Residue, then its C-alpha position, 0 to 999 in steps of 0.5 A: m777495706e779498700t781505703s786501708k789497702y791503698l793507704t798501707a801501700l802509700i805509707k810503705s812506699l813513702f817510708g821506702v823513699g825516706l829510707f832511701y834518703l837516709l841510706y843515701l846520706t849515710s852511705n859512707i858509714v862503714i855498717i851501711k857500706e858493708y851491709v847495704e851498699d856493697p852487697a847490692f853493688d856486688k850482685v850488679v857487677n857480677r852480672f856485668s862481668s861476663t858481658h861484652q862492653l864496646l867503648k868508643n874513643v877509648p885507647n887499647i889496653m895491652l897488658f903484657g904479663v910476666d906469667e908462667y909461660y914467660l918464666k918457663n921460656h926464660d928458665m926462671i921457674n923450677e919444677l915446683n913452680q917456684t921462681t928462681y930469681g929471688y924476691t925482686f924481679p930482675n930489672n934488666k928483664i924490664a929494661n929489655f922489654i922497654q928496648r923491645l918496645d922502643k925498637f918496635v916504635e922506631k920501626h912503626k912511628e905511627q903506632t906509638p903508644k901513649a904510656l907504659f906502666i911498669d908495676y914493679d916496686y922501685s923503693f929500693p935497689t935490688t941489692v941485699g939491703g937495698k943501698n947500692l945500685t946493681k949493674e942491672d939497676n944502672f942498666f935499667l936507669e940508662v934505658l929509662k933515660k933514653p927518649h921513648g915517645y911515650s910516658i913511663v908511669l912507675p909505682k910510688s908506694r913509700q917515701e923511698n924510691f931509688i929512681e925518684s931520688s936519683s942524682d942523675a940530671t937526665i932522670q930528674k929532667l924527665i920527672a920534671e917534664k912528666k915523661i916519668i910519672f910516679s903514681t900510687v897503686e893503693v886500693a881499699e880492702s873491705k872488711d870481708g877481704t874484697t877489693r872494691r875501691f881504688i884510692a884516688y890520692k895518696t900522700y908520700k914524701n918526695a924521695k928527692t925533696e922530702e916534701d909531702c906530695n899527693y900522688s894520684s892513682v895509676s888509673l887516674s894518671l893514665w886517664r888524665m893523659f887523654g885530656n880528661d879530668a875528674n874531681f876525686t876529693e875523697q874516698s867516696v863509697v860510690h865514686n871510687r868503685f871499679i868494675v871487673k870483667d872476666y877474660a872472654s877468650s884464651q889461647i896458648l900459642i906455640d912459638e913457630q921457631n921454637s916449639s918448646k916456647s909458648y905464650l898466653r893470649q887473652k881477650s877481655y869482655w872489655g872491648g879494647f883490653y888484651y892480655y899477652s905473655a910479656d915476651h910475646s912478639f910485638e910484630n905478630l900483633d896488629y900494629d894499629m893496636f899500639k897507636d895511643a895505647i896504654i901498655l902495662l907490664g907486671s907480674t901475673t904469676k899465679n903462684i905468687k900470692r903477695d900481690s893478689f887481690k880478691v874482687v867482687t866476682g869471687k876471683e883473685l886478680r894480680g895487681i896489674e890486672l886490677q889496674a887494667n880494670m880500673i883504667m877501663t872503668h875510668f873510660y867506661l864511667n867517664g871518670g868515676l861512678k855517679t849516683f843516679n839522680i836523687w829525685k828520679s831515684s826517689l820517684l822510681i822507688f815510690v812508683v815501684f813500691y806503691l804498685l807492687f805493694l798494691f798489686g804484687n799479691q794479685f800478680i803472684n796469684k795469677i802466675l802460681p798454680n792453684w795447689v800452690k796458692i792453697r797450700l803455700v801462699p798463706l805461708l809465703k805471701e810476704p816472702l814472695s812479695f819481697l822476692l818480686i820487689m827485689v827482682v824488679m828493683f834489681l832489674l831496674s838497677w842493672g838497666i840504669f847501670y848498663f845503659y846510663q852508667e850510674w848507680f841506683n841502689w836496689g838494696v833499699a828494698g831489702v832494708l825496707f822489708k827488714v825494717i817492716e819485719l822488725w816493726k811487726k815483731i816489736k808490735e807483736y811483742s808489745m801486744k803480748f806485753l800489754n795483754y800480760l799487764k791486763g792479765v789476759 
């Protein structure tokens, strides 16, 4: 009997290790990704979203959002919370933001940021039909042409791009010198409508040369500005995941000179990631925050849904907030998420499964009161064993993720129990069928 017990635990544990290898090798298959990889990862990230994370040697991420406070301050939203400027946000407002930043940098040269990412579409000019440049478009181009001391990153979402295709020699010189950089903002949406992965590269035709070019993601472009590198050769199911963290605190500030104006200020659980309404005064912030910082500018207006993305925490983020979390993920994971060493994972799975298959029931019997043991354990023996193993595996996975920034798929335990359950059903019906044939 004892030999059978040890042998059964050994067989189940070895089977679990084999199943882990199988899932590891097939992780890019859609059904494995959707039903095994993603649910397991989502639960770990959900527990991770409201924990403080202090990163060393990481630039500050300062997101200036065009939110309801900004729009009200500039009379660009009506009483029904509908924007009044049409489909395209005015380019002169974006140019004004750059001028404000340049003025601040000129005054505080030691606090020059590393880059500014502007999350607005520049496929076409802002005229109806998008063929001719408006006065606002030309003003924006003139501001782009001035020296800034930092790089400007703009989205590339299709072949057409009126800045990239500009015939202005200064604009083309800045593009050639990588003072103006075009990057993709594409993300991968899962079947359930949740965005979990970014697309590292996207191929578009260059708007000027009409040649096919690979445009790296915004987050990857910004991460590389700090001398980092990453080998993203495919849309890996693990490597391209990003982590989302909630805002830890939120303040509404009233303008001291004009009480009818207010601003939003938020701090993320990511240490070094801050949010401000887009017209928040730079002079009212800690100057040192700007040194080598990444400045982000984009729409965070909640009532415009065309740029909203559902994330694993169940919340919806605007595109610019998504990009901020992707940037922080690059720094936190040193480029991208890596799978926990395959041999260590296998050993861990074997030891955990073997010990819990062997002693799990004894542990459950010790912690449960007698009346539960008598009435419920015979019925709930396997579910309780399953729950215990899932909890232990989850804690191990979370610990490895938190302390080592690597992914260990704890969901293999759930798959193993489904396989065991299926095998028992097959065995049960096979016996019934044999008995039927024997006339029993």
